[in-house]
C-alpha positions as CSV (number, residue, x, y, z in Angstrom):
1,M,-44.0,-7.7,3.9
2,S,-44.0,-9.6,0.6
3,S,-40.9,-10.8,-1.1
4,W,-41.5,-8.3,-4.0
5,A,-41.7,-5.5,-1.4
6,V,-38.4,-6.6,0.1
7,V,-36.7,-6.7,-3.3
8,L,-38.0,-3.2,-4.1
9,L,-36.9,-1.8,-0.8
10,L,-33.4,-3.2,-1.2
11,A,-33.3,-1.8,-4.8
12,A,-34.3,1.6,-3.5
13,I,-31.6,1.5,-0.8
14,L,-28.9,0.5,-3.3
15,A,-30.0,3.2,-5.7
16,G,-30.0,5.8,-2.9
17,A,-26.5,4.7,-1.8
18,A,-25.2,4.9,-5.4
19,G,-26.8,8.3,-5.9
20,W,-25.3,9.6,-2.7
21,Q,-21.9,8.3,-3.7
22,L,-22.1,10.0,-7.1
23,M,-23.1,13.3,-5.4
24,R,-20.3,13.0,-2.9
25,S,-17.7,12.3,-5.7
26,A,-19.0,15.3,-7.7
27,T,-18.8,17.5,-4.7
28,T,-15.2,16.4,-3.9
29,A,-14.1,16.9,-7.5
30,H,-15.6,20.4,-7.5
31,E,-13.7,21.2,-4.3
32,D,-10.5,19.8,-5.7
33,L,-10.9,22.0,-8.8
34,A,-11.7,25.1,-6.8
35,D,-8.7,24.6,-4.4
36,G,-6.3,23.8,-7.3
37,V,-5.5,20.4,-6.0
38,I,-2.7,18.7,-8.0
39,A,-2.2,15.5,-6.0
40,I,-4.2,13.4,-3.5
41,F,-3.1,10.6,-1.1
42,G,-4.9,9.2,2.0
43,G,-7.2,12.2,2.4
44,L,-4.4,14.7,2.1
45,R,-4.6,17.1,-0.9
46,L,-1.7,19.0,-2.3
47,T,-1.9,22.4,-3.9
48,E,0.8,24.7,-5.3
49,N,1.3,26.3,-1.9
50,A,-0.2,24.1,0.9
51,V,-1.2,20.6,2.0
52,L,-4.9,20.4,2.8
53,E,-6.0,18.1,5.5
54,G,-9.7,17.4,5.1
55,A,-12.2,19.2,2.9
56,G,-14.6,22.1,2.9
57,D,-14.5,25.1,5.3
58,R,-13.0,22.9,8.1
59,A,-10.0,21.8,6.1
60,L,-6.7,22.4,7.8
61,R,-4.1,24.2,5.7
62,H,-0.4,23.5,6.1
63,P,1.8,25.9,4.1
64,L,4.5,24.1,2.1
65,T,7.4,26.3,3.4
66,G,9.8,24.1,5.3
67,L,7.9,20.9,4.6
68,S,9.5,17.7,3.3
69,A,7.9,14.4,2.5
70,R,9.1,10.8,2.2
71,V,7.5,7.4,1.6
72,E,8.0,4.4,3.7
73,I,6.9,0.8,2.8
74,R,5.9,-0.9,6.0
75,S,4.6,-4.4,6.8
76,S,2.4,-5.9,9.4
77,R,1.5,-9.5,10.3
78,T,-2.0,-10.8,10.8
79,G,-3.7,-14.2,10.8
80,R,-6.3,-15.4,8.3
81,V,-8.1,-18.6,7.3
82,T,-7.4,-19.7,3.8
83,V,-9.3,-22.1,1.5
84,P,-6.4,-24.7,1.3
85,R,-6.2,-24.8,5.1
86,V,-9.9,-25.3,5.4
87,L,-9.8,-28.1,2.9
88,F,-6.9,-29.8,4.6
89,L,-7.5,-29.0,8.3
90,G,-11.3,-28.5,8.4
91,I,-12.5,-26.6,11.5
92,L,-8.9,-26.7,12.9
93,A,-8.1,-24.0,10.3
94,L,-9.8,-21.5,12.6
95,A,-7.2,-22.2,15.2
96,V,-4.2,-22.6,12.9
97,K,-4.5,-19.5,10.8
98,K,-2.2,-18.7,8.0
99,E,0.1,-15.8,8.8
100,Q,-0.6,-13.0,6.4
101,Y,1.5,-9.9,5.8
102,D,0.0,-6.7,4.7
103,T,2.2,-4.0,3.2
104,E,1.4,-0.3,3.4
105,A,2.6,2.8,1.6
106,N,3.2,5.3,4.4
107,L,3.5,9.0,3.4
108,V,5.2,11.1,6.1
109,I,5.2,14.9,5.8
110,E,7.3,16.9,8.3
111,G,8.2,20.5,8.9
112,P,8.3,23.1,11.7
113,G,5.5,22.2,14.0
114,T,4.0,19.8,11.5
115,R,3.9,16.0,11.1
116,L,1.4,14.2,9.0
117,E,1.2,10.5,8.3
118,R,-1.1,8.6,6.0
119,A,-0.9,4.9,5.2
120,V,-2.7,3.0,2.4
121,S,-2.7,-0.8,2.1
122,L,-1.0,-2.1,-1.0
123,R,-3.2,-5.2,-0.9
124,K,-6.3,-3.1,-1.4
125,H,-4.6,-0.4,-3.6
126,P,-1.7,-1.9,-5.5
127,D,-0.7,1.5,-7.0
128,A,-0.6,3.3,-3.6
129,A,3.2,3.3,-3.4
130,D,3.5,5.1,-6.8
131,V,0.7,7.6,-5.9
132,A,2.5,8.3,-2.6
133,R,5.9,8.8,-4.2
134,E,4.4,11.1,-6.8
135,F,2.7,13.2,-4.0
136,A,6.0,13.3,-2.1
137,D,8.0,14.3,-5.2
138,R,5.7,17.1,-6.0
139,L,5.6,18.4,-2.4
140,N,9.4,18.3,-2.1
141,H,9.7,20.2,-5.5
142,L,7.2,22.8,-4.5
143,S,8.6,23.4,-1.1
144,A,12.2,23.8,-2.5
145,H,13.3,20.4,-1.3
146,P,13.8,18.5,-4.6
147,T,15.7,15.8,-2.8
148,A,14.3,14.9,0.6
149,A,16.9,14.4,3.2
150,H,15.1,11.4,4.5
151,S,14.5,9.7,1.2
152,T,15.1,5.9,1.5
153,E,15.5,5.7,-2.3
154,S,18.7,7.7,-2.6
155,R,20.6,6.7,0.5
156,A,23.5,4.3,0.4
157,W,23.0,1.0,2.2
158,S,25.4,-0.3,4.7
159,S,26.5,-3.9,4.6
160,E,25.4,-4.3,8.2
161,E,21.8,-3.3,7.4
162,R,19.1,-5.9,7.3
163,F,15.9,-5.9,5.2
164,D,12.6,-7.6,4.7
165,V,12.0,-8.8,1.1
166,A,8.5,-8.0,0.0
167,L,6.8,-9.5,-3.0
168,L,4.5,-6.8,-4.3
169,D,3.3,-8.3,-7.6
170,A,3.9,-11.8,-9.1
171,G,3.6,-10.6,-12.7
172,G,2.5,-12.9,-15.5
173,R,4.9,-15.8,-14.9
174,Q,3.6,-17.1,-11.6
175,V,4.9,-20.6,-12.0
176,E,8.5,-19.3,-12.2
177,V,7.9,-17.0,-9.3
178,V,6.6,-19.9,-7.2
179,R,9.8,-21.8,-8.0
180,A,11.9,-18.8,-7.0
181,V,10.0,-18.5,-3.7
182,R,10.5,-22.1,-2.9
183,H,14.2,-21.8,-3.6
184,L,14.5,-18.6,-1.4
185,V,12.3,-19.5,1.5
186,R,13.7,-22.4,3.4
187,G,11.4,-25.3,4.3
188,I,8.4,-23.9,2.5
189,G,5.9,-26.2,0.8
190,L,4.2,-25.8,-2.6
191,I,0.8,-24.7,-1.2
192,D,2.3,-22.1,1.1
193,A,4.5,-20.8,-1.8
194,K,1.5,-20.5,-4.0
195,E,-0.4,-18.6,-1.3
196,L,2.5,-16.1,-0.9
197,V,2.6,-15.6,-4.7
198,T,-1.2,-15.2,-5.2
199,G,-1.7,-13.3,-2.0
200,T,0.6,-10.4,-2.7
201,P,1.8,-8.2,-1.2
202,S,3.7,-10.8,0.9
203,I,6.9,-10.8,3.0
204,L,9.1,-13.6,1.8
205,L,12.2,-13.0,4.0
206,E,12.5,-11.1,7.2
207,Q,15.6,-9.1,8.3
208,V,18.2,-10.7,6.1
209,P,21.6,-9.1,5.3
210,V,21.6,-6.7,2.4
211,A,23.6,-9.0,0.1
212,E,21.0,-11.8,0.6
213,A,18.1,-9.4,0.1
214,E,19.6,-8.0,-3.1
215,A,20.2,-11.6,-4.4
216,A,16.6,-12.5,-3.6
217,R,15.3,-9.5,-5.3
218,E,17.3,-10.1,-8.4
219,R,16.1,-13.7,-8.7
220,L,12.5,-12.8,-8.2
221,E,12.7,-9.9,-10.7
222,D,14.3,-12.2,-13.2
223,A,11.1,-14.4,-12.8
224,G,9.0,-11.3,-13.6
225,A,8.0,-10.3,-10.1
226,T,7.9,-6.8,-8.6
227,V,9.9,-6.7,-5.3
228,E,10.7,-4.1,-2.7
229,L,13.3,-4.2,0.2
230,L,11.8,-2.8,3.4
C-alpha cells in the first residue's frame, strides 16, 4: 500500500470517527430534550421527577421521592514519571516515580432502596465539582430536601477533625503560590513545589488538624489559589 493510500485511509477513519461522534452527540441531545433533562453528571441525568441512569429505552428511572444527594471530594495517590525527574534521574525515573494525587468529585445519591455514585476526575474536568454540586442542589430541591442532611458544606467542624489540604487551581499568581507551598509543606524543594502547583489538583497536606488546614487554606487563597479541605 502506498503512503498516499495510508494517508487517505487514516483521513477516512478520522472523518468517520468524527461523524459518528457528532451523530452520537446529536442523538444524546435529542434524548435529553425529550426526557426534560435539567442536569447531567457522570452519566446520570436529572429531570423534574426522576434520576435517569443510562439512556434510551433501557434507562433506569429512579423517582426523586425520598432521594437526597451530596458531593464528596476524594483523593487518590498514584505514581507517574515527570519530565524533571527524567532530566535529573534518567532511566532511574521509571523506578522512582513522582507521587501524584488525583482528586475526584464524587456525587452520592441515596434513598429508600437506592444508592448511586458517580466520580469525575478534577484533573481532567476542573469544573466537575461545581457541576456535581449544582446537580445535587437541584435534586435536593426537587425531592423536597433543600438542605441535605449529609452535606459537608454546612456541618460544623470539630476541633478534633483532620483534613487533607487540596490545591485545586493555582490561579494567575503561580510564583506566589509556589512560595506559599514551600512554606507550608515541610522539606519540599523548588522543583517538587512547582510540580504540585502546575499539576493541580494536588494534595499539599494530609490529615492535619482543622486549625492548620484552615491556616494553610487562608495563606494559599491570599496567594490567589483555589483550595478545598477534604
